[in-house]
C-alpha positions in Angstrom: 6.0 -21.2 25.0 8.3 -24.1 24.4 7.5 -26.1 21.1 9.0 -29.6 20.9 11.1 -30.8 17.9 8.3 -32.8 16.9 5.9 -29.8 16.8 8.1 -27.5 15.0 9.1 -30.5 12.4 5.4 -31.0 11.8 5.0 -27.4 10.9 7.9 -27.0 8.8 7.0 -30.2 7.0 3.5 -28.8 6.4 4.9 -25.5 4.7 7.3 -27.2 2.3 4.5 -29.5 1.3 1.9 -26.8 0.8 4.8 -24.6 -1.3 5.9 -27.9 -3.2 2.1 -28.8 -4.3 1.4 -25.2 -5.2 4.3 -24.9 -7.4 4.2 -28.1 -8.7 0.8 -27.4 -10.4 1.3 -23.8 -11.1 2.0 -24.8 -14.9 -1.6 -26.2 -15.2 -2.9 -22.4 -14.5 -0.6 -20.7 -17.0 -2.2 -21.7 -20.2 -5.1 -18.4 -20.0 -7.1 -16.8 -17.5 -9.8 -19.6 -17.4 -7.1 -21.9 -16.2 -5.6 -19.5 -14.0 -8.8 -18.2 -12.0 -11.4 -21.2 -12.8 -9.1 -24.5 -13.4 -10.5 -24.4 -16.9 -14.1 -25.6 -15.6 -12.3 -29.2 -15.5 -12.1 -29.6 -11.6 -14.4 -32.2 -9.9 -17.1 -31.0 -7.9 -15.9 -32.7 -4.8 -12.5 -31.1 -4.8 -14.2 -27.8 -5.3 -16.7 -28.5 -2.4 -13.5 -29.5 -0.1 -11.8 -26.4 -1.5 -14.5 -24.3 -0.7 -14.8 -25.6 3.0 -11.3 -25.0 3.7 -11.6 -21.2 2.6 -14.2 -21.1 5.1 -12.2 -22.4 8.1 -10.6 -19.4 8.5 -8.3 -18.9 11.7 -10.0 -15.4 12.6 -13.5 -16.6 12.4 -12.9 -19.7 14.5 -11.1 -17.4 17.2 -14.1 -15.0 16.9 -16.4 -18.0 17.5 -14.6 -19.8 20.1 -14.7 -16.1 22.0 -18.6 -15.8 21.4 -19.3 -19.4 22.7 -17.3 -18.6 25.6 -19.4 -15.5 26.5 -22.7 -16.3 24.8 -22.9 -20.1 25.6 -25.3 -22.1 23.2 -26.8 -18.6 22.2 -23.9 -18.0 20.5 -24.9 -20.6 17.8 -27.5 -18.0 16.6 -24.8 -14.9 16.5 -23.1 -16.2 13.0 -26.6 -15.4 11.5 -25.2 -12.2 11.3 -23.4 -12.8 8.2 -25.5 -15.1 7.7 -24.0 -18.4 7.6 -27.4 -20.0 5.9 -26.8 -18.0 2.8 -25.0 -21.1 1.7 -28.4 -23.1 1.8 -29.9 -20.5 -0.6 -26.7 -21.1 -2.6 -26.8 -25.0 -3.1 -30.8 -25.0 -3.4 -31.0 -23.0 -6.2 -28.7 -20.1 -6.7 -25.6 -21.8 -7.5 -27.6 -23.6 -10.6 -28.9 -20.0 -11.6 -25.1 -18.6 -11.4 -23.3 -21.1 -13.0 -26.0 -21.2 -16.3 -24.3 -17.8 -17.0 -20.9 -19.3 -18.0 -19.0 -16.4 -17.2 -15.6 -15.8 -14.8 -16.4 -13.2 -12.4 -19.2 -11.5 -10.8 -18.6 -8.5 -12.6 -18.8 -10.4 -15.9 -22.1 -11.8 -14.7 -23.6 -8.3 -14.5 -22.9 -7.7 -18.2 -24.9 -11.1 -18.6 -27.6 -9.7 -16.5 -27.9 -5.9 -17.9 -25.8 -5.9 -21.2 -23.6 -3.1 -22.5 -25.6 -0.2 -22.2 -24.4 3.1 -20.1 -26.4 1.8 -16.5 -24.7 -1.7 -17.3 -21.0 -0.3 -17.6 -21.7 1.6 -14.8 -23.0 -1.3 -12.8 -20.1 -3.2 -13.9 -17.5 -0.8 -12.8 -19.3 -0.4 -9.2 -19.6 -4.2 -8.8 -15.6 -4.0 -9.6 -14.9 -1.7 -6.9 -17.3 -3.3 -4.5 -15.3 -6.8 -5.1 -11.9 -4.9 -4.6 -13.2 -3.3 -1.5 -14.2 -6.2 0.2 -11.6 -8.4 -0.3 -9.2 -5.9 0.8 -11.1 -5.9 3.9 -10.8 -9.5 4.1 -7.3 -9.6 3.8 -6.6 -7.1 6.5 -9.3 -9.2 8.8 -7.3 -12.2 8.1 -3.8 -10.5 8.6 -5.3 -9.0 12.1 -6.3 -12.6 12.8 -2.9 -14.7 12.0 -0.8 -12.2 13.7 -2.6 -12.5 16.9 -2.8 -16.1 17.0 1.1 -16.8 15.9 2.3 -14.2 18.6 0.3 -16.3 21.3 1.2 -19.7 20.1 5.0 -19.1 18.8 7.9 -18.6 21.0 10.1 -16.3 19.2 9.9 -12.6 19.2 10.1 -11.2 15.8 9.4 -7.5 16.5 11.8 -5.1 14.8 12.1 -1.2 14.1 12.2 -0.1 10.3 12.5 3.6 9.3 11.6 4.6 12.7 8.4 2.4 12.4 7.9 -0.4 15.2 7.0 -3.6 13.5 5.3 -5.6 16.4 5.9 -9.4 16.4 2.3 -10.1 15.7 2.6 -7.8 12.4 5.9 -9.6 11.6 4.4 -13.3 12.0 1.5 -12.1 9.8 4.0 -10.4 6.9 5.7 -13.6 7.0 2.7 -16.0 6.5 0.9 -14.1 4.3 4.4 -13.7 2.0 4.5 -17.5 1.8 0.6 -17.9 1.1 1.0 -15.7 -1.5 4.1 -17.3 -3.2 2.2 -20.4 -4.0 -1.3 -18.6 -4.6 0.0 -16.0 -7.0 2.5 -18.5 -9.2 -0.2 -21.6 -9.1 -3.5 -19.8 -9.6 -6.6 -21.7 -9.3 -4.9 -25.3 -9.5 -2.7 -24.8 -7.0 -5.1 -23.2 -4.5 -7.9 -26.2 -4.9 -5.1 -28.7 -4.4 -3.4 -27.0 -1.2 -6.7 -26.5 0.2 -7.9 -29.9 -0.2 -4.7 -31.3 1.6 -5.5 -28.2 4.0 -8.7 -29.4 4.9 -7.7 -33.0 5.8 -5.1 -31.8 8.1 -7.7 -29.2 9.8 -10.3 -32.0 10.1 -7.5 -34.5 11.5 -6.8 -31.7 14.3 -10.3 -30.8 15.2 -10.9 -34.4 16.1 -7.8 -34.6 18.2 -8.6 -31.4 20.2 -12.2 -32.7 20.8 -11.2 -35.8 22.3 -8.7 -34.0 24.4 -11.5 -31.7 25.7 -14.0 -34.7 26.3 -11.5 -36.6 28.1 -10.3 -33.5 30.4 -13.7 -31.7 31.1 -17.0 -33.1 32.5 -20.5 -31.5 32.7 -20.1 -30.8 36.6 -17.0 -28.7 36.0 -18.7 -26.5 33.3 -21.8 -25.8 35.4 -19.5 -24.8 38.0 -18.3 -21.7 36.2 -20.9 -20.5 33.6 -24.2 -18.5 34.6 -27.7 -19.7 34.4 -29.2 -20.1 30.8 -25.5 -20.5 29.2 -26.4 -23.9 28.2 -30.0 -22.6 27.0 -30.3 -22.5 23.1 -33.5 -20.7 23.3 -34.0 -16.8 24.4 -36.4 -14.3 25.5 -36.5 -10.7 24.5 -33.4 -10.0 26.6 -30.2 -11.9 26.6 -30.8 -12.7 30.4 -27.0 -14.0 30.5 -25.3 -12.5 34.0 -21.9 -13.5 34.6 -21.5 -11.4 37.5 -21.9 -14.3 39.9 -20.1 -16.8 37.8 -16.3 -17.2 37.4 -15.5 -14.5 35.0 -17.7 -11.4 36.0 -15.6 -9.3 33.6 -17.6 -11.2 30.8 -20.5 -8.7 31.6 -18.7 -5.9 30.0 -17.9 -8.1 26.7 -21.9 -8.3 26.3 -22.5 -4.7 26.9 -19.7 -3.5 24.5 -21.4 -6.1 21.8 -24.6 -4.4 22.1 -26.6 -8.1 22.0 -28.6 -7.7 25.4 -31.7 -6.7 23.3 -31.4 -10.5 21.7 -34.7 -10.8 20.6 -34.5 -7.8 18.3 -31.1 -8.9 17.2 -32.6 -12.1 16.4 -35.2 -10.4 14.2 -33.1 -8.2 12.3 -30.5 -11.1 11.6 -33.6 -13.3 10.0 -34.5 -10.1 8.2 -31.2 -9.2 6.9 -30.5 -12.9 6.4 -33.2 -13.2 4.0 -32.4 -10.4 1.8 -28.5 -11.1 2.1 -29.3 -14.7 1.1 -31.5 -14.1 -2.0 -28.9 -11.4 -3.1 -26.3 -14.3 -3.5 -22.7 -14.8 -3.1 -20.7 -11.7 -2.8 -18.0 -11.3 -5.5 -15.1 -13.5 -4.1 -13.9 -16.9 -3.6 -17.4 -18.7 -2.9 -18.8 -17.3 -6.3 -15.5 -18.5 -8.0 -15.9 -21.8 -6.9 -19.5 -22.0 -8.4 -18.2 -20.4 -11.9 -15.4 -23.1 -11.8 -17.6 -26.1 -11.9 -18.4 -28.1 -14.9 -22.1 -27.5 -15.1 -25.0 -26.3 -12.9 -25.8 -29.4 -11.3 -22.4 -29.9 -10.2 -22.3 -26.4 -8.7 -25.5 -26.8 -6.6 -23.4 -30.1 -5.5 -20.3 -28.3 -4.5 -22.0 -26.0 -2.5 -23.8 -28.5 -0.5 -20.5 -30.5 0.1 -19.2 -27.6 1.8 -21.9 -27.6 4.6 -21.9 -31.2 4.9 -18.0 -31.3 5.7 -17.5 -28.1 7.5 -19.7 -27.6 10.5 -19.2 -31.1 12.7 -15.6 -31.1 12.8 -15.2 -27.4 13.1 -17.6 -27.1 16.0 -16.1 -30.3 17.7 -13.0 -28.2 17.9 -14.7 -25.1 18.8 -16.5 -26.1 21.8 -13.6 -28.4 22.8 -11.4 -25.4 23.1 -14.1 -23.3 24.9 -14.8 -25.6 27.6 -10.9 -26.2 28.0 -10.8 -22.5 28.5 -13.6 -22.3 30.8 -12.6 -25.0 33.2 -8.9 -24.6 33.3 -7.8 -20.9 32.2 -9.3 -18.7 34.8 -5.9 -17.6 36.1 -4.7 -16.3 32.8 -7.9 -14.8 31.9 -8.6 -13.3 35.0 -4.9 -11.5 34.8 -6.1 -9.5 31.7 -7.9 -7.5 34.2 -11.3 -6.0 33.6 -11.5 -6.6 29.8 -10.5 -10.0 28.7 -9.3 -10.3 25.1 -11.6 -13.2 24.0 -9.7 -13.2 20.8 -7.0 -14.8 22.8 -8.9 -17.7 24.3 -8.2 -20.1 21.6 -4.0 -19.5 21.5 -4.3 -19.8 25.3 -5.9 -22.9 25.2 -3.7 -24.5 22.3 -0.6 -23.6 24.5 -1.9 -25.1 27.6 -3.7 -28.0 26.8 -2.2 -29.9 23.6 0.2 -32.5 23.8 3.2 -32.8 21.9 2.5 -34.0 18.0 -1.0 -32.8 18.7 0.1 -29.4 19.1 2.1 -29.2 16.2 -0.6 -30.9 14.1 -3.2 -28.0 15.2 -0.6 -25.3 14.5 -0.3 -26.6 10.9 -4.0 -27.1 10.8 -4.5 -23.6 11.7 -2.0 -22.1 9.3 -3.8 -24.3 6.8 -6.9 -22.7 7.6 -5.4 -19.4 7.4 -3.7 -20.0 4.2 -6.5 -21.5 2.5 -8.9 -18.6 3.2 -6.2 -16.2 2.4 -5.2 -17.7 -0.7 -9.0 -18.3 -2.1 -9.4 -14.5 -1.7 -6.2 -13.7 -3.4 -7.0 -15.7 -6.3 -10.3 -14.4 -6.6 -10.1 -10.4 -6.6 -7.3 -10.0 -9.3 -9.9 -11.4 -11.9 -11.9 -8.6 -11.5 -8.9 -6.3 -12.1 -7.6 -8.0 -15.2 -10.7 -9.3 -16.8 -13.1 -6.8 -15.7 -11.0 -3.8 -16.2 -7.7 -4.4 -18.3 -9.3 -7.1 -21.0 -12.6 -5.3 -21.3 -11.9 -1.8 -21.5 -8.1 -1.4 -22.1 -6.9 -3.9 -24.3 -9.5 -6.6 -25.4 -7.0 -8.2 -27.8 -4.2 -8.8 -25.0 -2.4 -12.1 -25.4 -3.0 -15.0 -22.7 0.4 -14.9 -21.6 0.2 -11.1 -21.0 -3.2 -11.5 -19.2 -1.8 -14.3 -16.8 1.1 -12.1 -16.0 -1.1 -9.1 -15.0 -3.1 -11.4 -13.2 0.2 -12.2 -11.0 1.0 -8.6 -10.7 -2.4 -7.7 -9.9 -2.4 -10.4 -6.9 0.8 -9.1 -5.7 -0.8 -5.7 -5.5 -4.0 -6.6 -3.7 -1.9 -8.4 -1.3 0.2 -5.5 -0.3 -2.6 -2.8 -0.1 -4.5 -5.5 2.2 -1.6 -5.9 4.5 -1.2 -2.2 4.8 -4.9 -1.9 5.7 -4.3 -4.9 8.3 -1.2 -3.0 9.9 -4.0 -0.3 10.8 -6.8 -2.6 11.5 -9.0 -2.5 14.8 -10.1 -5.6 16.6 -11.5 -8.9 14.6 -14.8 -8.3 16.3 -15.1 -4.7 14.8 -13.7 -6.1 11.3 -16.4 -8.7 11.4 -19.2 -6.7 12.4 -18.4 -4.3 9.6 -17.8 -6.7 6.7 -21.1 -8.5 7.7 -23.4 -5.6 8.6 -22.4 -2.6 7.3 -20.6 -3.1 4.1 -23.1 -6.0 2.7 -25.7 -4.0 3.9 -25.1 -1.8 1.1 -24.7 -4.7 -1.3 -28.3 -6.5 -0.4 -30.9 -4.4 -2.1 -29.4 -4.2 -5.5 -28.5 -7.7 -5.8 -31.8 -9.1 -4.7 -33.6 -7.1 -7.3 -31.2 -8.4 -10.1 -32.6 -12.1 -9.6 -36.2 -11.5 -9.5 -37.5 -8.3 -11.0 -37.6 -7.8 -14.7 -37.6 -3.9 -14.8 -34.4 -3.8 -12.5 -31.7 -2.0 -14.7 -27.9 -1.7 -14.9 -28.6 2.0 -14.0 -30.7 1.0 -10.9 -28.0 -1.5 -10.0 -25.2 1.1 -10.0 -27.2 3.7 -8.1 -28.3 1.0 -5.5 -25.1 0.0 -4.9 -23.4 3.5 -4.7 -25.9 4.6 -2.4 -25.2 1.4 -0.4 -21.4 2.2 -0.4 -22.0 5.5 0.6 -24.1 4.7 3.3 -21.8 1.9 5.0 -19.1 4.4 4.8 -20.6 6.8 6.5 -21.5 4.5 9.2 -18.1 3.5 9.5 -16.4 6.8 9.9 -18.8 8.7 11.6 -21.2 6.7 13.8 -18.8 3.8 14.6 -20.6 3.7 18.3 -23.5 2.1 16.8 -23.8 -1.7 16.5 -23.7 -2.5 12.6 -26.7 -4.8 12.9 -29.0 -2.4 14.1 -28.1 0.0 11.5 -28.5 -2.6 8.5 -32.1 -1.5 7.8 -31.2 2.3 7.4 -28.4 1.3 5.1 -30.4 -1.4 3.2 -33.5 1.2 2.7 -31.0 3.8 1.5 -29.7 1.3 -1.0 -33.2 0.5 -2.2 -33.9 4.0 -2.6 -30.9 4.5 -4.9 -32.2 1.0 -7.1 -35.8 2.8 -7.3 -34.4 5.9 -8.5 -31.9 4.6 -10.9 -34.2 2.0 -12.4 -36.7 4.8 -13.5 -34.5 7.4 -14.8 -35.1 5.8 -18.2 -37.0 3.1 -20.1 -35.7 -0.4 -19.8 -32.6 -0.5 -22.0 -31.2 -4.0 -23.2 -34.8 -5.5 -23.3 -33.5 -8.3 -25.7 -30.6 -8.9 -23.2 -32.8 -9.3 -20.3 -34.9 -12.0 -22.2 -31.5 -13.7 -23.1 -31.0 -14.0 -19.4 -34.3 -14.9 -18.3 -34.4 -17.8 -20.7 -30.9 -19.1 -20.0 -30.8 -18.6 -16.0 -34.8 -19.4 -15.6 -35.2 -17.5 -12.4 -38.4 -17.3 -10.4 -39.8 -14.0 -9.4 -41.3 -10.9 -10.9 -40.8 -11.6 -14.5 -44.3 -11.4 -16.0 -43.7 -9.3 -19.3 -40.2 -10.6 -20.1 -41.7 -14.4 -19.2 -44.6 -13.6 -21.7 -42.3 -12.3 -24.7 -40.1 -15.3 -24.4 -42.8 -18.1 -24.0 -44.5 -16.2 -27.2 -41.0 -16.1 -29.1 -40.1 -19.7 -28.2 -43.3 -21.8 -27.4 -41.1 -24.9 -26.2 -39.7 -22.6 -23.4 -40.8 -23.9 -19.9 -40.5 -21.1 -17.0 -39.3 -21.7 -13.5 -42.2 -23.3 -11.1 -39.8 -24.5 -8.4 -40.7 -21.4 -6.1 -42.5 -23.3 -3.4 -40.2 -26.3 -3.4 -37.1 -24.4 -3.4 -38.7 -22.3 -0.2 -39.4 -25.7 1.5 -35.8 -26.8 0.9 -34.4 -23.5 2.0 -36.2 -23.9 5.5 -35.0 -27.4 5.7 -31.8 -26.6 4.8 -31.4 -24.0 7.5 -32.6 -26.7 10.0 -30.3 -29.2 8.6 -27.4 -26.8 8.8 -28.5 -25.7 12.8 -28.5 -29.1 13.7 -24.7 -29.8 12.5 -23.5 -26.7 14.6 -25.0 -27.7 18.1 -25.0 -31.4 18.0 -21.2 -31.3 18.7 -22.0 -28.7 21.5 -24.5 -30.8 23.1 -22.1 -33.8 22.8 -19.1 -32.0 24.6 -21.6 -30.6 27.2 -23.1 -34.2 27.8 -26.6 -32.6 27.1 -27.4 -36.4 25.7 -31.4 -35.6 25.4 -30.8 -32.6 23.4 -28.2 -34.5 21.3 -30.4 -37.0 20.5 -33.1 -34.9 19.8 -31.0 -32.6 17.1 -29.5 -35.8 15.7 -32.9 -37.2 14.8 -33.8 -33.4 13.1 -30.6 -33.9 11.2 -31.3 -37.5 9.7 -35.0 -36.2 9.2 -33.7 -33.0 7.3 -31.2 -35.1 5.4 -33.6 -37.5 3.8 -35.9 -34.4 3.1 -33.0 -32.7 1.2 -32.4 -35.8 -0.3 -36.0 -36.4 -1.8 -36.9 -32.9 -2.6 -33.8 -31.4 -3.7 -31.0 -34.0 -4.6 -33.0 -36.2 -6.7 -34.2 -33.4 -8.6 -30.5 -32.2 -9.6 -30.7 -35.1 -12.4 -33.3 -32.7 -14.4 -31.3 -29.7 -14.1 -28.7 -28.4 -17.0 
């Protein structure tokens, strides 16, 4: 592909700008660990919300979403529930409030706040550090794989080379280059640099999304789409089976993709996604950048607002672009996709669409936007993980009295080490789809049980947390290495039950230790759940204490929030497909759910402390 000087200039200007901004703000993060990893808890919630949205606007996930929308049509709107995407609703409704009340720096430090300093608590502290590091390394490899494929399809230069007898492909060369540039300002500048650059990146991405949507809307009409997609492609609802047959449509090879994914039993898939999603959402954010943004806010109320803003600004512009690229590909990329033969690489749909359809200027902006998407997400993970190594291992167990300067210096070294190891994993990674399914279903399957119980059950101990997490990691690893042929979401219940068994066994191996610490946690966090004995003791010791009675209201707001989020996903799709009746209905649903959230959630934040 040939890029104009305008396009190249836009990309170069973006790279110089983001590096300059990151280095300019690096001084603000060099004071101590709180400044480096949390911005000193002084950053406004709306900056953190835009930063969080930028971190979720990753290029690899966007390529995957374009691919599944191409294959599954409107039903693809359900597939992100594999993560599940609506865990963010649970977070802004109540979990962000509970989490921010801890006043800690990392998810592992939160474990100490929850369970105390006994043997089981220390083991659980160590296991969450291990989980955080493993998950971040997995995501770095996932992003490395995605940016390489994207750059190879978009940029015209061949950067392949041989090094010490090892052939480095052009995709891996591009990935190394972009990861290296991103690591420069992230490692140097810490949280201040990450947030500032991500806000700028989000603005660029939003402008690019709107531009792509306009191009697609003017080039494609509903009749053109109807001629290339199978019956049922435009239907959001589904039966027990998927019932989507591409054999008589424009791309009969797509049936092979559906068979490989194993999603034909869509009804069963939906049930498992909902069950897994409820437990995974109650478990709360995994120890990564999302949790870090919550802990970086000024107070509990702003933590909830930050998480809410993330959803508000993310879905409509992102899906406007996703459906735009999808319909352009369906209508105009037939020859390119058919040339791939029996197995279309759906991860290449997005880059091919950018190559073919975007005009000069917008193409450069789109390139800069996707570089921003990648760099924002990559930077968020790189900044989050080293806190566990430095704060939760070095400072806690090795040298508690280390100076701030030494800790910040070690944070920089730890960040660099994480990047190097993650890239090594990325050099040997499989497809994006395999990485996504493993990260969302298998690895997190081992995380869920222990992290649900930590919020809602008074008797749950640090020992139970350790054994539950360990059982879960063992089960997910066995799935990965010995049973890769099975679809991960269908294996999730087994992994979950195995992890739950570890939780129960570990909890009842000993009497509840650190009872006073558990009472302190309950009094400070104020969770709802099965806290009867602890609640009675706290209220006896402090008659002025008022327990949490918001379970029914929180449940209502979560259900409303899930529908509210889903509306933001499907409205841009219906708009681009000219399905005007459905678009108007879902727009009305969005307005109604927004009103309900304003009345029953936002207005109550003024009482949160």
